[in-house]
Structures are given as structure tokens and as C-alpha cells.
N, C-alpha and C positions, 0 to 999 in steps of 0.2 A: 280676132279669129286666129285659131291655132292651125298651123299646117301640119298634117300628119302623113308620114310615108311608111308603109308596111314593107317588110322584106323577110327573106328567109324561107319562103315557100319552096316547094319542089315535089319530087316523086319519091315516095317511101313505101317499103313493103309493109304489109299488115303485121302488126306486132312491134313495129319499129317506133322510133322517136324522132321528133323534129321540134325545133324552136323557132318561132316567128317573132319578129321584133317590130315595134312601132316607134319611130323617131319623131319627136315633136319639135317644132320651132314656134316661138311666140312668147308673149309675156306670161309670167306667173304660171308656168306649167305645173309647179308643185301645189297649186291652190285648188285643183279640181280632180275629180275622179275620172277614170278611164274605163272603157269597155271594149271587149272583143265580141264580134258577131260573125256569122258565117252564112253563106247563101249557096245552096246547091242548085244545079239545073232543075227548073220546073218547080222550085220551092221558094217560099218566102224567106226573107232574111230573119235569122233567129239568134237569140241571145246565147252566148257561150260562157263568158266570164266577165267580171268587173272587179275593180279595185279602187278604194277610196284615195283621197289626196295624199295621205301619209304612207299608205301601204299596209296599215294595221287591220283593215277589214277587207275581206274578199268574198265574192259571190260566184256561184257556178250553176250552170244548167245541170239537171239531174243526169243527162246523157253523158256528161263528161266528168262529173265529180269523181275524184279518186284516180283519174287518168291525166287530167290537165292541171297545170299550176300557173296562175297569173302572178306576176311580180312587177316591180317598177324600181328604177334607179333615177331618182330625181336629179342627182348630180349630172347624169348623162342625158336627161330629158327623154328617157326611153322606157317603154312598157314592153314586157315580154309575155309570151304564152308558150310554156313548155308542154308539149304534147307527147304522151307516152302510150304504149299499148294501142297504137292507132288501128282503126278499123276502116274498111272501105266506105262505111257510112259517114266517116269524117271528111270525105272528099268534098271540097267546097272552096269558094273564094272567101278568105278570111279578112275582115275589115276591123279597124279600130276607130274609135270615136271618143269625143269629149262629153262627159256628163255635164248637163247644163243647169242642174238644180243644186240646192244647198246641201241636201242630205240624201245619201244613197239608201238608207235603211228603208226596206219594204218596197222600193221603187227602182232598184238597181237593174232589174230585168226589163224595164219598160223602154222599148226602142224609141219612143217619142221623147224621151228625156235626153237624147244624145244629138250632137251636132258636130260639124267640122270633120266629116268622114274622110278617111283616106281612100286611096284608089284600090286597095285590096291586094292580096297576094294569094296565088293559087296553091292549094295543097291537094295532092292526089295520092291516094293510098291504094296500092295494088293488092289484089287477093292472091 
């Protein structure tokens, strides 16, 4: 099992930018895909973005595509989510998790494919 720790959340004004990080510890971090999810009060946890083991393939929710960028640095065992043009609707707790299947194609957005969830980091966007 991989241990994940999210960081970098905080308060930002609408239209601003913020980068959250997910640091991983464990064996063979570079061998699996990673995902970012978020959960707002009163709502279910939803998919935000995902990246495959090498960083060569990325996937985004329609609501964030063009504004958010997911990346990874396997040498640092870290996955990033760069968020730009933030909106109040982006306010949520952001979680990272490990993709537990062999191939992300067509199923990267399926929350049931992820495990080893981090504790989350709060992102609040003021209007």
C-alpha cells in the first residue's frame, strides 16, 4: 500500500491560481497511475484529473479542462495539480489516490478503480 499526503491547499480569490501536491511513499510509485478527486459539502466525491504511470497520458473532467493541469515527477514521488482561473465552484477538499488497474484508458474517471486515498487538502475560492 502507498501512503499519500496532500498539501498546498488554501484560500484564493476567484480568478487566481493554486497548486496542490500529493507526496507518495512506498514501493514502485512510478509503476501506476494517479488521480485527483474533490468533494464539496453536500456533494459526492467527483473525478477531477488523472495521469498514467509515465505522465504521457492525462485525463480531465469537463468542468476543469483548460483550467487545471495534472503532472507528476516520479523522481520526487510527487503528483501535482495546477489550478488556474479558479471559481467559487471549485471550493472542495481535494484528494489524491492510486489507480489500481492495469490500463487507465476509458476507465480513468471511475472512482472505484482507485485506492490508498490521502487525507485531502482544503481549497477555498472566494468570490
